[in-house]
C-alpha positions in Angstrom: 45.6 29.5 -37.8 44.0 26.2 -38.8 41.4 25.6 -41.5 38.0 24.8 -39.8 36.1 22.0 -41.5 32.8 22.2 -39.7 31.3 19.0 -41.1 33.1 16.0 -42.5 32.4 12.2 -42.6 36.1 11.5 -42.9 38.6 11.3 -40.0 41.5 13.7 -40.6 45.0 13.6 -39.3 46.3 16.5 -41.5 48.2 19.1 -39.6 46.7 22.6 -39.9 43.1 21.4 -40.2 40.6 21.3 -37.3 37.8 19.1 -38.5 34.5 18.0 -36.9 33.9 14.4 -37.9 30.2 13.6 -38.1 29.0 10.2 -36.9 25.5 8.8 -37.3 24.4 6.8 -34.3 24.2 3.1 -35.1 25.0 0.0 -33.1 28.4 -0.4 -34.6 29.9 2.9 -33.3 28.7 2.7 -29.6 32.2 1.4 -28.6 34.2 3.1 -31.3 33.5 6.7 -30.4 36.6 9.0 -30.5 37.2 10.3 -27.0 39.3 13.4 -27.7 38.9 14.4 -31.4 36.1 16.9 -32.0 33.0 15.1 -33.4 29.3 15.6 -33.9 26.8 12.7 -33.3 23.2 12.3 -34.0 20.4 10.4 -35.7 20.5 11.1 -39.5 17.0 11.3 -41.1 18.1 8.7 -43.8 18.7 6.0 -41.2 16.8 6.9 -38.0 13.5 5.1 -37.3 10.7 5.8 -34.9 10.8 2.2 -33.8 14.3 2.5 -32.5 14.0 6.1 -31.3 13.7 5.4 -27.6 16.8 3.2 -27.3 18.9 5.3 -29.6 18.0 8.5 -27.7 19.2 6.7 -24.5 22.5 6.0 -26.1 22.7 9.5 -27.7 21.9 11.2 -24.4 24.9 9.5 -22.8 27.4 9.8 -25.6 26.5 13.4 -26.4 27.8 14.4 -23.0 31.4 13.7 -24.0 33.4 16.9 -24.0 34.7 16.2 -27.6 31.1 16.1 -28.9 30.8 19.6 -30.2 27.5 19.4 -32.2 24.3 17.3 -32.1 23.7 15.9 -35.5 23.8 15.5 -38.4 20.1 15.4 -37.9 17.2 16.9 -39.7 14.4 16.5 -42.3 14.5 14.9 -45.8 11.3 14.6 -47.9 13.1 12.4 -50.4 14.5 9.7 -48.2 13.9 8.1 -44.8 10.8 7.8 -42.6 7.7 9.7 -43.2 8.0 13.4 -42.6 5.8 13.2 -39.5 8.1 10.6 -38.0 11.2 12.5 -39.0 9.9 15.6 -37.1 9.4 13.5 -34.0 12.9 12.2 -34.2 14.3 15.7 -34.8 12.4 17.2 -32.0 13.9 14.7 -29.6 17.4 15.7 -30.6 16.5 19.4 -30.4 15.4 18.8 -26.8 18.7 17.1 -26.1 20.8 19.8 -27.7 18.9 22.4 -25.6 19.5 20.4 -22.4 23.2 20.1 -23.1 23.5 23.6 -24.7 25.2 22.2 -27.8 24.5 23.5 -31.4 22.7 21.4 -33.9 24.1 20.5 -37.4 21.2 20.0 -39.7 20.5 18.1 -42.9 17.5 19.5 -44.8 16.0 18.5 -48.1 12.8 20.2 -49.4 11.7 20.9 -45.8 13.0 24.4 -45.0 9.5 25.7 -44.1 9.0 22.8 -41.7 12.4 23.5 -40.1 11.6 27.2 -39.7 8.2 26.2 -38.1 9.9 23.8 -35.6 12.5 26.4 -34.6 9.8 29.0 -34.0 7.5 26.6 -32.1 10.2 25.3 -29.9 11.8 28.7 -29.5 15.2 27.0 -30.0 18.0 28.9 -28.3 21.0 26.8 -29.3 22.6 27.6 -32.7 21.0 25.7 -35.6 23.5 25.2 -38.5 22.3 24.0 -41.9 25.1 22.1 -43.6 25.9 21.9 -47.3 23.6 24.8 -48.2 23.2 25.2 -52.0 19.7 26.5 -52.6 18.6 29.9 -54.0 20.1 32.9 -52.3 16.5 34.0 -51.3 16.0 30.8 -49.3 19.3 31.3 -47.6 18.5 34.9 -46.7 15.1 33.8 -45.2 16.9 31.2 -43.1 19.5 33.7 -41.9 16.7 36.1 -41.0 15.1 33.4 -38.9 18.3 32.9 -37.0 19.8 29.9 -38.7 23.5 29.6 -39.5 24.7 28.2 -42.8 27.7 26.0 -43.8 28.8 25.7 -47.4 30.7 22.9 -49.0 32.1 22.0 -52.4 29.0 23.4 -54.2 30.7 26.7 -53.7 32.9 25.7 -56.6 30.0 25.6 -59.0 29.8 28.7 -61.2 26.7 30.9 -60.4 25.4 28.4 -57.8 23.1 29.6 -55.1 25.9 29.1 -52.6 28.2 31.4 -54.6 25.6 34.2 -54.8 24.6 34.0 -51.1 28.1 33.8 -49.8 29.0 37.1 -51.4 26.2 38.8 -49.5 26.8 37.4 -46.0 29.8 37.5 -43.7 28.7 34.9 -41.1 29.0 31.3 -42.3 31.0 28.1 -42.0 32.8 25.9 -44.5 32.9 22.1 -44.8 33.9 19.1 -46.9 31.0 16.7 -46.0 31.7 13.5 -48.0 33.3 15.2 -51.0 36.9 14.5 -52.1 37.6 18.3 -52.5 40.1 19.4 -49.8 39.0 22.0 -47.4 41.9 24.2 -48.5 40.4 24.4 -52.0 37.0 25.5 -50.7 38.6 28.2 -48.5 40.6 29.5 -51.5 37.5 29.7 -53.7 35.5 31.5 -51.0 38.4 33.9 -50.3 38.3 34.8 -54.0 34.6 35.4 -53.9 34.9 37.5 -50.8 37.9 39.4 -52.1 40.0 38.7 -49.0 43.0 36.5 -48.1 42.6 33.0 -46.9 44.1 34.0 -43.6 41.5 36.7 -43.2 38.8 34.2 -44.0 40.1 31.7 -41.5 40.2 34.4 -38.8 36.6 35.4 -39.6 35.3 31.8 -39.5 37.1 31.0 -36.2 35.7 34.2 -34.7 32.2 32.9 -35.5 33.1 29.5 -34.1 34.4 31.0 -30.9 31.1 32.7 -30.5 29.5 29.3 -30.2 31.9 28.6 -27.2 32.8 25.1 -28.4 36.5 25.3 -27.9 
């Protein structure tokens, strides 16, 4: 069974790894979209602007229909970078509507805006899975998000001793793993999590792929 790397910004050709490459929608990738390899595509809050939202959503609406586009995103909210929070919310809501229309999960970037994200999910009554990538906040925050129906994906922060990611992952069995833009191989992340969960790497892979299949993406 392969390793599943839910969220990476690097194209992978390594045998034994199923990776979902994340692409932010910009003018230079309109014609360079992979047609068969699994990808996610969306408007990242660092780069998306309200001024270009209409035209970018037109492109995104077409490209997101490709069968190899498994997730909408990375999209989300970031209070430290990008447009005003009010504008970011408008941009995110447009992508949520698209994800709902296509019945595709969302892969979310969130910095200091978890309460706003929870409010949006509740207000929109979002039915597609909402996966927060690279989670490494306090375990209590993670538990609140899980209780509100969010899914979490953990990255290389899991290697940090006594991190929020380490504490939370020992208390939950439904999660995903990723490399994002880190140099750490996905195999190392799986090995660390298997040690934390006191299970074999193969058992961990089976558990994660079982959750993946529940999303009906493959």
